[in-house]
N, C-alpha and C positions, 0 to 999 in steps of 0.2 A: 504494500500500500504506500502511495506517495503522499506528500504533504501539500498536494494541489489544493488551493482554496475552492470554496463553493461561492456562487454569486447570487445575490438577490437583486432582481431588476424591479425598480420602482421608477421614480422620476429620474434617478441616476442609477448607475451600476455600482453596487457595493460588494467588495470582496470580503468574505469571512474566512479567517485563517483558523486552521485546526488548533485546538487548545486542549490540554489535558485537564483533568479535575485536580484541584489543588490538594484535596484530602479525600480519603476514603469515606469519611463522614459526610462530606458534601455530596459525593456520589450516591451514598445510601439514602440520604434525605431526599434527593431528587426522585429516586425510584419510589419511595414511600408516598410522596406527594403526587407523583405523576405516573401511575402504573400503566397508563395508556401506551407508553413507549414499549411495553412488553406484550401488548395485546395483538399478537399475531395468531392466525388460525381462527377457528370458529367453534361454537358449541355444537352439541350433537344434532340439534335440529337446524343447523346452518346459520344461525344468528351470529353476529360478530362476538368474539370473545371479549369480555370485560372483567378484568381481574379486580378484586376488592381486597384491601389489606386486612389481614387478620392480626398480625403483630410484627413489630420489628424486634430483633434480638429475642427470638422465640427460644425458650429453654428446651433442651433435649435431654431427658434423663436416660439412664441406662438400666434402670430397674424401677419397679413400682414404688419402692421405698426411698430411692435416692433423690437428692437434689439434682438440678440440671448439671450435666457434665460438659455439655457443648451449648453453643448459642448460634442458632441459624440467623443469618442477616435479615431475611424477610420471609414471611409466610403469607401467601395470597390464596384466595379461593375464587372459583367462578360459580355461576348460577347452577351448573350441573353438579356442584359439590365436589369438584375435582381440585385437590390441593396443589399448589405450586410452591416449591421450595427454591429459594433464590440465594445464591452466594455471590457476593460482589468483590471484585479485586481490581486494582489498577494494574496497568501493564508493568509498572515498576516493581510490583510485588512478585518475586520469583516463584511463589507458591501457586501462581496461576497456571504454571506449566503442567504439573502432575499432582502435587500434594493436595490441591483443592478437590480433586476427584475422589480420593479416598475419604477426605473430610465429608464431602457431600453424601457418599454412600453410607457412612456412619450415621449421618443425620437421618437419612431415609429409612434405614433399617430399624433404628430405635424409635423414630416417630411412628412407624407402623405398629409398634408394640405398645408404646407408652404415652400416646396422645389420645386420651379418651374424649368423647364428645363434650363432656362438661368442661374440661380444660380448654378445648378449642373455643367453645361458646364464651367462656369467661374472658379469655384472651382477646377475642374480637370485641366484646362489649367494653372491656377496659380501654382498648385502643380507641373506640368511638368516643368514650368519655374524655380521653386525653386530647383528642383532636376536635372536641366540641361539636361532634356530629350526633344528631338524634338517632336513637335506635330505630325509630319508625322509618326514617329516611334510609338508613343503611340497610335494613332488612328489606326495604322495598326493592333495592337493586338485586338482592339475592333470592327473595321468595316470590317476587312478581305480584301481579294482580290476583285478586281473589277469583276462584273458579278453576276448574280443571285441576292440573297438578300444581298450579300456582298458589294453592291455598295451604301449603305445608306450614307447619308450625316451626318456630326456630329450633326447638328440640329435635324435631324430625330431620330438619336440614343438617344439623351437626352430627346426628347419628349417621346420616348418609356419608358425610365427610369421613367419619371414623371408619365406616365400612370400606370406603374406597382406599383409605390408607392401609388397612389390614390386608386388602386384596392387591396392594401394590399399584393401584390406579392413581398415579400422580405424575406431575411434571417436575423435572429437575432442571433448573436454569442456572448456567454459569454466565455471569454478566461482567464484562470488562470493557475498558476503552480500547483495548486491542487484544484479539484472541490469537494466541500463538498456534502454530501448525500442530504442535504436539497435542494440545488440548482439543483442537478440532478433530484430529484423528481418533482420539479416545471417545469423544462424544458420538461420532458417527458409528464407531464400533458398538458402543453400548446401546445406541438407539436401534441398531439392527438386531441385537441379541435379546433385549428385554421386551417381553410381549405386552406387559401392562403399563410399563413406565415409559414416558416420553422424555428424552434427554436432548437439551439444546444448549448451544453456546450463543449468546447474544453480544455482539460487538456494538457498543454505543459510542459513536464518535461525536465529539462536541466541536462546534465551530463558533467563534466569537467575532462580532463586528463592533461598530461604534456604539457607545452607550451601553445599554443592557441587552442588546440584541444577541441572542444565542440561537443556534440551530442544532438540533439533536438528530442524528441519522443512525437508526438501528439496522444492523444486518444480522440475519439469523442463520446459524449453521446447524445442520442436523436434518435427518430425513423426516418426511411427513409421517406422522404416527398412523397406525392402522388399527390400534386397539379400540374396540367399541366402547362408547360412553353412553350412559343412560340419559335419555332426553329429560330436560327440565321443562317446567311449565312456562307458558307464555308470560313474558314480562315486558314492560316498557319503561324506559328511562328517559326523562325529559329534564333538561336543565332550565331553571327559571332565570330569566334576565331581569334587569331593572325595569325595562319596558313592560314586561309581564306583571311585575309587582305594581307598577304605577297604574296599569289598566285595571287590575283587581281592586286597588285602593279607590279608584274613581267610581267603581260600581257600588261602593258601600254607601248606604243611605244616610248615615250619621256624619255630618261634617266634622264633628269633634274627633271621631275615629279616623277620618281621612287625614286631618291635620296631625294627629298623633303618629300614625304610621309613617307619613311623609317626613316628619321631623326626625324620627329615629333613623330612617334610611339616609336622609341628607347629612346628618351629623356623622354617621359611620363612613359615608362616602368621602366627606371632607377631612375627617380627623383620623379615620382608621381605614378599613378595607371591607368591601362586600364580596361575598363569594356565592355563586349560584347554588341553590339547593337542587336536589334531584328527587324529592318526594313527589307523590302523585298530586299533591296540592302545591300551590305556589309558596315558596319559602326562600329566604336568604340568610346566610350565616354572617354574623357581624364580628369582625376582628379589630383589635386595637393593639398597638405596639407597646409592649411592656417588658422591661428587663432584657432588652435586646432581641426580642422575638415577637412574632405575630401570634397573639393569643386569642383563640375563639372565646368570645364573651357571651354571646346570646344568639338566638335564632328567632327571626320574625316569621310567623306562619300565617298565611291567609287561606282558610279552608273553604271547601265547597259550601258549608254552612257558615255564613259570616258571624253568627253568634259564638262560634268556636275559634275565631281569630285570636292569636295569643303571641306573647313575647315570653320565651323561655330562656333561662340563664344557665350557661354551661359550667356548672360548678365543678364537675369532674375535671374539665380542662383547666379551669382557673387554679384549682388545688394542685394539679399535677405540675403546671408550669410555674406558679408563683408561691405555692406553699399554703399550709393550713391557716397560718396567721393572717395572711392577706385575704384569703377566702372568707374567713370569719369576719374580718373588718368590713369587707364588701357586703356581706349579708346584713350586717348590723346597720350599714349606711343606706341601704335601699329603703324607699318610702313604704310606709305601712299601708297596704292596699288589701281590699277584700280578696281572700283566697291565697294571696301571695304570702301574707304574714304567717299563716299556719304552715305553709310548705317550708318557709325559711326556718321556722322553729324546729322542724324535723331534721334539718341538715346535720347538726353535730352528731346525732346518733348514727348517721350514715357516713361519717368521716368527710363531710362536705363533698360528697360524690353523688350528685343528683341533678335533676332538671326542674327546679321550681319554676312555675309559670304564672303569668297573670294575663287575664283576658284584655284585649284591646278596649273593650267596652268599659271595664273597670279603670283602666288607665285614662281613657278619655273623660271619664266622669270627674276626675280630680284635676283641677287646672294646673297644679304645681307638680304633678306626678312625673311628667316627662323630664322636666328640669331636674327633679330629684334623682332620677335614674342616671341622667347624663352627668350630674355632679358626682354620684357614687362611682361611675366609671372613671371619671377624671382622677378621683382620689386613688382608685385601684391601680391605674396604669402609671400614675406619678409617684407611687410609693416605692420604698426600697425592697429588694428581694428578701423574702423571709428565709431564715435559716431552718425553718421547720421542715 
């Protein structure tokens, strides 16, 4: 492979030069946030593959009683319940040539024995809490619409994942910014020999241009798998845009509700960041910068039934990123509103890991409520990182 640049043609021609990842941590974080770069292939019924993150640094024990002996970089799963084990290495790490293969086979063999459904479900739900993502939305991607096979419960889904692991029905992905010939040869050999397990090497090349412009180019090495996969139920995933939210807000009959929802989104867009939701209803996640990272603080949801519109606070994420002390202070600083106060009181018993919510109608009925919430957020993100 040469270091030939790639070109972006807009008003001018811009050359993007190949650039490595500065650290393995940066590389791993990119895959956790953007698994679409690994979405090659399709599900059993022909729909595009969409991987969903179960956990980063997933512990792998070697017995039912032992603590984790190994740590897998990433565990993903798709809507068919097929797990995907991912190991990430930069080209400068000499282990990418052969050692990583034995490492991955260790992970796969022990995962098949010692990852029960309950552990997988708990890991996934903990990850959702840390990322500030509602379980309803996350499970919407995996379980799909109600009806047919899409009405599986979460427990049934994770039982399917456990069964696939036990049967060896999984994907093993070696991801690097450069795949050496030795690893490519091993991957192709394993993929021919293993009947149930698909093995791939993914070379993810990064190009950088002016400003923050980056281009990621994945190349997949490994033969197409032939092992049959059980079909999943029909599901749809739609990302909500700000325009979608504005249209839904405009349809609300109460002008106070319209002002409240717009004020929350406008403040987040100006002072933080909005991220599109993927639930069946319209929603957007609200992020603010705190202690050097983007922290999911809340989700604004607009339901099919407007009386159920709500703002929910991502305390699991807040606690994970900023500590129990700051989460507790944030809970104490939020305005006392019908329904919300009771849910906040229950948080200490849950270790400040929950999604207390307040209806938009209740928010809109209290003239100072929105400013009270924004003031609490400003205190939260402006505070010092807790040692808790």
